[in-house]
ROROKE-977238 format. One record per residue: residue in one letter; x, y, z of N, C-alpha, C, O in turn; residue number from 1. Coordinates in steps of 0.02 Angstrom, whole numbers, plus 50000, padded with zeros to 5 digits. Layout:
# ROROKE-977238
 code  n.px  n.py  n.pz ca.px ca.py ca.pz  c.px  c.py  c.pz  o.px  o.py  o.pz pos
    A     X     Y     Z     X     Y     Z     X     Y     Z     X     Y     Z NUM
...
END
This chain:
# ROROKE-977238
 code  n.px  n.py  n.pz ca.px ca.py ca.pz  c.px  c.py  c.pz  o.px  o.py  o.pz pos
    X 45493 42759 44618 45494 42754 44629 45542 42731 44589 45518 42714 44535   1
    X 45627 42721 44596 45679 42675 44529 45705 42625 44533 45682 42571 44553   2
    X 45743 42636 44518 45788 42558 44474 45814 42523 44550 45839 42564 44589   3
    X 45812 42494 44560 45860 42430 44622 45901 42355 44571 45885 42316 44526   4
    X 45932 42363 44594 46006 42303 44574 45965 42200 44596 45953 42176 44652   5
    X 45958 42177 44547 45903 42113 44584 45932 42100 44556 45900 42113 44505   6
    X 46019 42062 44523 46079 42003 44541 46122 42046 44486 46113 42071 44430   7
    X 46163 42042 44523 46227 42035 44484 46286 41976 44453 46318 41935 44484   8
    X 46284 41989 44397 46333 41912 44381 46406 41955 44322 46388 41994 44277   9
    X 46452 41945 44329 46487 41898 44291 46545 41891 44219 46603 41897 44201  10
    X 46449 41867 44188 46464 41828 44136 46416 41858 44097 46366 41841 44129  11
    X 46388 41902 44035 46344 41933 44017 46292 41879 43982 46231 41884 43984  12
    X 46320 41838 43956 46238 41771 43963 46196 41766 44013 46136 41775 44004  13
    X 46224 41746 44085 46184 41752 44094 46125 41808 44111 46070 41796 44134  14
    X 46149 41865 44095 46129 41931 44138 46026 41918 44071 45965 41921 44078  15
    X 46100 41900 43995 46026 41895 43966 45975 41883 43947 45931 41909 43913  16
    X 46000 41790 44004 45951 41744 44001 45907 41780 44047 45878 41823 44013  17
    X 45892 41783 44095 45885 41804 44153 45832 41867 44145 45782 41879 44178  18
    X 45865 41906 44088 45827 42004 44071 45762 41975 44024 45703 41992 44023  19
    X 45806 41912 43976 45723 41885 43906 45701 41865 43961 45670 41917 43976  20
    X 45687 41814 44024 45642 41774 44051 45569 41836 44071 45510 41843 44054  21
    X 45617 41866 44112 45576 41915 44132 45529 41979 44082 45479 42005 44106  22
    X 45556 41999 44011 45541 42032 43967 45470 41986 43951 45415 42010 43963  23
    X 45477 41914 43921 45442 41857 43916 45393 41886 43992 45373 41944 43984  24
    X 45382 41870 44027 45324 41899 44078 45331 41974 44087 45345 42003 44140  25
    X 45320 41997 44035 45328 42079 44050 45360 42145 44084 45340 42201 44068  26
    X 45426 42131 44148 45442 42150 44174 45488 42182 44114 45508 42162 44060  27
    X 45499 42270 44171 45542 42279 44109 45608 42284 44161 45606 42278 44222  28
    X 45677 42298 44109 45704 42268 44146 45780 42301 44122 45775 42282 44064  29
    X 45853 42339 44124 45886 42348 44098 45958 42322 44127 45970 42309 44186  30
    X 45997 42317 44078 46071 42297 44108 46108 42343 44111 46110 42390 44071  31
    X 46160 42331 44179 46219 42417 44160 46284 42351 44188 46288 42293 44208  32
    X 46344 42434 44167 46400 42365 44151 46433 42340 44136 46489 42327 44156  33
    X 46382 42318 44057 46409 42267 44027 46470 42277 44002 46519 42244 44020  34
    X 46476 42342 43941 46542 42363 43892 46590 42377 43976 46604 42325 44005  35
    X 46604 42421 43997 46637 42394 44047 46673 42334 44098 46723 42346 44132  36
    X 46657 42301 44097 46672 42211 44101 46681 42201 44033 46719 42154 44021  37
    X 46661 42228 43989 46679 42151 43940 46781 42214 43919 46834 42183 43913  38
    X 46779 42281 43914 46818 42308 43895 46865 42321 43952 46915 42356 43940  39
    X 46851 42294 44022 46904 42315 44066 46880 42254 44124 46870 42274 44182  40
    X 46872 42182 44109 46903 42137 44143 46887 42110 44238 46859 42085 44287  41
    X 46967 42165 44177 47040 42170 44286 46954 42214 44352 46925 42202 44405  42
    X 46953 42270 44291 46905 42286 44356 46808 42247 44377 46751 42267 44386  43
    X 46832 42205 44375 46768 42172 44397 46756 42202 44457 46720 42250 44448  44
    X 46765 42197 44492 46770 42180 44590 46764 42234 44575 46711 42225 44545  45
    X 46782 42331 44565 46760 42376 44600 46693 42398 44573 46652 42429 44606  46
    X 46682 42375 44494 46612 42368 44474 46565 42347 44490 46507 42366 44488  47
    X 46594 42300 44508 46534 42262 44551 46500 42205 44490 46460 42159 44499  48
    X 46507 42209 44477 46510 42174 44387 46438 42202 44357 46412 42257 44367  49
    X 46405 42132 44306 46350 42153 44289 46270 42157 44313 46241 42107 44332  50
    X 46223 42255 44309 46192 42241 44351 46134 42203 44319 46139 42214 44259  51
    X 46076 42158 44332 46012 42174 44296 45972 42229 44341 45971 42209 44400  52
    X 45939 42292 44333 45891 42328 44380 45843 42294 44341 45840 42269 44285  53
    X 45793 42305 44410 45706 42314 44367 45671 42384 44417 45688 42421 44464  54
    X 45639 42377 44392 45581 42430 44433 45576 42421 44490 45552 42365 44498  55
    X 45589 42455 44551 45584 42428 44645 45467 42391 44660 45443 42346 44694  56
    X 45434 42446 44609 45397 42408 44615 45376 42324 44604 45334 42292 44636  57
    X 45419 42299 44552 45388 42234 44512 45476 42192 44561 45510 42145 44542  58
    X 45482 42227 44613 45526 42165 44664 45478 42112 44673 45496 42055 44659  59
    X 45416 42123 44695 45390 42033 44730 45353 41996 44674 45344 41935 44677  60
    X 45331 42037 44618 45333 41989 44579 45378 41955 44536 45371 41900 44509  61
    X 45433 42000 44531 45528 41956 44499 45538 41934 44579 45589 41965 44594  62
    X 45520 41902 44631 45517 41859 44681 45515 41789 44687 45548 41744 44712  63
    X 45448 41801 44643 45402 41729 44645 45423 41717 44594 45426 41656 44585  64
    X 45444 41752 44545 45429 41730 44469 45521 41652 44474 45535 41594 44459  65
    X 45552 41719 44508 45600 41686 44514 45619 41625 44547 45665 41594 44521  66
    X 45588 41598 44613 45542 41560 44651 45534 41509 44589 45574 41463 44585  67
    X 45491 41515 44548 45463 41478 44518 45513 41443 44463 45485 41399 44430  68
    X 45562 41451 44452 45587 41449 44398 45647 41412 44439 45669 41359 44416  69
    X 45666 41434 44487 45706 41377 44510 45663 41323 44546 45684 41268 44528  70
    X 45623 41318 44580 45599 41251 44599 45584 41221 44530 45540 41179 44540  71
    X 45596 41223 44483 45567 41161 44439 45643 41180 44387 45633 41191 44327  72
    X 45696 41182 44407 45733 41149 44374 45764 41089 44458 45805 41044 44451  73
END
């Protein structure tokens, strides 16, 4: 199983907030293309934003967690 993109962002702080919440739940995740967006924000559309990736096997657990967090807000 490989990495899949869970969500894309255009502001790195949003990606880091979700990354921290997931890591606190024991879910490994990585942020991709953050540096490119910082250096070349004009390329946000071709790059596709800042990507938060998780292991494919964690998708069901992450989906449940995100639904819980959304219902709490």
